[in-house]
N, C-alpha and C positions, 0 to 999 in steps of 0.2 A: 579599176583597170578598164581602160577604154577599148573600143572595138579594134583599133589598129594593134594595140599591144596584145590582145587575145589572139589575133591572127598571126602575129609574129611568133608568139609562144606556141601556137598550134603547128606552125611549120618547122619549128626547131626539133630536130630528131632527139628522142630520148633513148638512152641506152636501156636495154631490157635487164642487163646485169653488168655489174662492175666487180672485177675480181682483183685482189691484191695478194700476192704471195711473198713470203720471206724465207730465205734459206737459213741454214744452221748458224751462220755468222750474223744474221739480222739484216742482210742486204736484200733489197727488192729483187725479185726474179720473175721471169715469165714462164719458167719451166715448172709445171705442177709436180713433176717427179722429184725435183730438188727441194720443194717447199716443205718446211716443218711447221709453219704457222701462216695464217692469213685471214682474210675476211672476204665474204661474198655478200654483195648488196643487190637485192632485186628491186626494180622500180616498176611502178604502174604506168599507165598510158600518159599520165600527166607529169611524169618525172619525179613523183614523190616516192621516197624509199618505202617499200612495203615490208621487206624482211631483211634482216641483217644477221648473217651467220658467221661466227668466228670459230676458227678451228686451230688446234695445235696437235702436234705429234711429238711425243718424247719417248725415248727409250731409257729406262733406268734399270740398273742392276740392283738386286736386293742384297744389301751388304751382309745380312746374316745368313745368306744361302751360300754354302761352300762350293756347290756345283752349279752348272748352267741351269737355266730355267726349264728347258725341254727335258733334261735328264731328271730334274726334280719332279716334273709332272708325270713322267714315265714311271718313276718309283711310286708316286701316289696312286697311279692306276694299278700297278702290281699289288700294292697293299690292299686296295679296295677289292680287287678280284680275289685275293687270298681270303679276306674276310667273308666275301660272298660264298666261296667254296666251303669254308669252315661252317658257316651257318647252314648251308645246304646239307652237309654231311651230318650235322647234329640233328637236324629236323628229319632226316631219312632214317635215323637209327632209333 
């Protein structure tokens, strides 16, 4: 690489970060709130990618769970507290 090429490369602005979002239908979007998957690429001062982060968000329902997930977690909490109370009563007597 010659001196003139290095100077042109040094003047070229390099992005600090490039972000690509996709919505639920797989179309590109600029709205982070509508994104369900995407990729974030960080660049160093020379324009070389230093870190690439891919992400995805998905909501899946558990087919074996007959009630909603929050209700299920509430029932699990109630059962655990009942076990805790029973163990406490047994140890106090």
